[in-house]
C-alpha positions as CSV (number, residue, x, y, z in Angstrom):
1,M,0.1,-0.2,-0.1
2,S,0.7,3.4,-0.8
3,D,1.9,6.3,1.5
4,T,-0.9,8.3,-0.5
5,D,-3.2,5.3,0.4
6,I,-2.3,5.1,3.7
7,V,-2.8,8.8,4.6
8,A,-6.1,8.7,2.5
9,R,-7.3,5.2,4.0
10,D,-7.0,6.8,7.4
11,G,-8.9,10.3,6.1
12,I,-11.8,8.1,5.8
13,I,-11.7,6.4,9.1
14,R,-11.2,9.9,11.1
15,R,-13.8,11.3,8.8
16,A,-16.3,8.5,9.8
17,V,-15.1,8.4,13.8
18,Q,-15.8,11.8,13.6
19,G,-19.2,11.7,12.2
20,G,-18.6,13.1,8.7
21,A,-20.4,12.5,5.3
22,G,-20.0,12.0,2.1
23,G,-20.8,11.4,-1.1
24,C,-23.7,8.8,-1.3
25,M,-26.1,7.1,1.8
26,L,-27.7,4.2,2.1
27,R,-30.4,3.1,3.7
28,L,-30.2,0.2,5.9
29,D,-33.8,-0.9,7.4
30,S,-34.7,-2.3,10.8
31,R,-37.4,-3.7,12.6
32,L,-37.2,-1.9,15.1
33,D,-36.9,1.6,14.6
34,G,-38.1,1.6,10.4
35,G,-34.3,2.7,9.4
36,F,-31.5,4.7,9.0
37,A,-29.1,5.9,6.1
38,V,-25.2,4.9,6.6
39,P,-22.3,7.0,4.6
40,L,-20.8,5.0,2.7
41,T,-17.6,7.1,4.2
42,L,-18.9,4.9,7.2
43,L,-19.2,1.7,5.2
44,L,-15.7,2.7,4.0
45,A,-14.5,3.3,7.3
46,C,-15.7,-0.6,8.0
47,L,-13.7,-1.8,5.6
48,A,-10.3,-0.6,6.5
49,Y,-10.7,-1.7,9.8
50,A,-11.4,-5.5,8.1
51,E,-8.6,-5.0,5.9
52,Q,-6.3,-4.4,9.3
53,E,-7.6,-7.3,10.9
54,M,-7.1,-9.2,7.5
55,L,-10.2,-10.1,7.1
56,T,-10.7,-8.9,3.8
57,P,-8.0,-8.6,0.9
58,P,-6.0,-5.7,0.6
59,A,-7.9,-3.1,-1.8
60,P,-4.7,-2.4,-4.9
61,R,-2.1,0.0,-5.1
62,G,-4.0,3.8,-5.1
63,W,-8.2,2.1,-4.6
64,W,-8.3,4.2,-1.5
65,R,-6.6,7.5,-2.9
66,L,-9.5,7.2,-5.4
67,A,-12.1,6.3,-2.6
68,H,-11.0,9.0,-0.6
69,E,-12.0,11.8,-3.9
70,T,-15.6,10.3,-4.0
71,Q,-16.1,11.2,-0.5
72,S,-15.2,14.9,-1.0
73,A,-18.6,15.6,-2.4
74,P,-21.8,17.0,-0.2
75,P,-23.1,14.2,1.5
76,A,-26.6,13.4,-0.3
77,S,-29.8,13.6,1.2
78,T,-31.2,11.0,3.6
79,S,-34.8,11.7,3.2
80,G,-35.0,12.4,6.9
81,L,-33.6,8.9,8.6
82,P,-31.3,9.0,11.3
83,V,-27.7,9.0,10.3
84,A,-25.6,6.3,11.5
85,R,-22.2,7.1,13.0
86,L,-19.1,5.3,13.8
87,A,-19.3,4.1,17.5
88,Y,-16.2,2.0,18.1
89,Q,-13.4,2.1,16.0
90,G,-12.4,-1.5,14.8
91,V,-13.9,-4.9,14.0
92,V,-15.6,-6.6,16.9
93,D,-16.1,-10.1,16.8
94,H,-19.3,-11.8,16.4
95,S,-18.2,-15.6,15.5
96,E,-19.7,-16.9,19.2
97,C,-23.0,-15.4,19.1
98,L,-26.1,-18.3,18.8
99,R,-28.1,-16.2,17.2
100,C,-27.5,-15.2,14.1
101,D,-24.5,-16.2,11.7
102,E,-22.3,-12.7,11.3
103,Y,-18.7,-13.9,12.8
104,Y,-17.6,-9.7,12.6
105,M,-19.5,-6.8,13.6
106,F,-19.3,-2.9,13.5
107,R,-20.9,-0.8,15.8
108,V,-22.7,2.6,15.3
109,Q,-24.4,4.9,16.8
110,V,-28.1,5.7,15.3
111,G,-29.8,8.8,17.6
112,A,-29.8,7.3,20.5
113,H,-29.8,3.6,19.6
114,A,-26.6,0.8,19.4
115,R,-27.2,-1.0,16.2
116,E,-24.2,-3.4,15.0
117,I,-23.9,-3.7,11.2
118,G,-22.2,-7.2,9.9
119,L,-19.7,-7.3,7.8
120,R,-21.0,-9.3,5.0
121,C,-24.2,-6.3,5.0
122,V,-21.0,-3.6,5.0
123,L,-19.2,-5.8,1.8
124,A,-22.9,-5.5,0.2
125,C,-23.4,-2.2,0.3
126,L,-20.0,-1.9,-0.9
127,A,-21.1,-3.8,-4.0
128,F,-24.1,-1.9,-4.3
129,A,-21.8,1.7,-4.2
130,Q,-19.6,0.3,-6.9
131,H,-22.3,-1.3,-9.5
132,E,-24.0,2.7,-9.2
133,G,-20.3,4.4,-9.6
134,E,-20.1,5.7,-6.4
135,L,-17.2,3.8,-5.8
136,P,-14.1,3.3,-8.2
137,A,-14.2,-0.8,-8.9
138,L,-12.4,-3.4,-6.8
139,P,-11.2,-6.1,-9.1
140,D,-12.6,-9.2,-9.6
141,E,-10.2,-10.7,-7.7
142,W,-10.9,-9.2,-4.6
143,W,-14.8,-10.0,-5.0
144,L,-14.1,-13.0,-5.8
145,S,-11.6,-14.0,-2.7
146,I,-14.2,-12.1,-0.3
147,Q,-16.8,-14.9,-1.8
148,R,-14.9,-17.7,-1.3
149,R,-14.5,-16.1,2.5
150,Y,-17.9,-15.4,2.9
């Protein structure tokens, strides 16, 4: 990973931790309260933590810089939905849970409520964002490696 990628990745994490949003918002529905908006910046921070823990393959050289550039646009409308912010800096091992099949989670805060988003959900959202042109494309080999793992 290049120095510019490291700076860009760390900038994304810093922005997500501070509650900053840029670029598109994705809606996640919740049975508890009807749903919430998740900034793409937050999902990228989750990917960065997963990459640091070697839960995902590393993004190709230059990808984090390009991803950072996509987050400079003003945040998209949330249609009145509460916006999630990163509540914990890192990955939560969830492998002992007998109620679900998520092994790794990310803690977010939505208003006064704590929530968790699973790694597979994060990856699905990133795939959607890539498909919609909101993120630079990750190579097919990267996605194949993800498919084999999860």
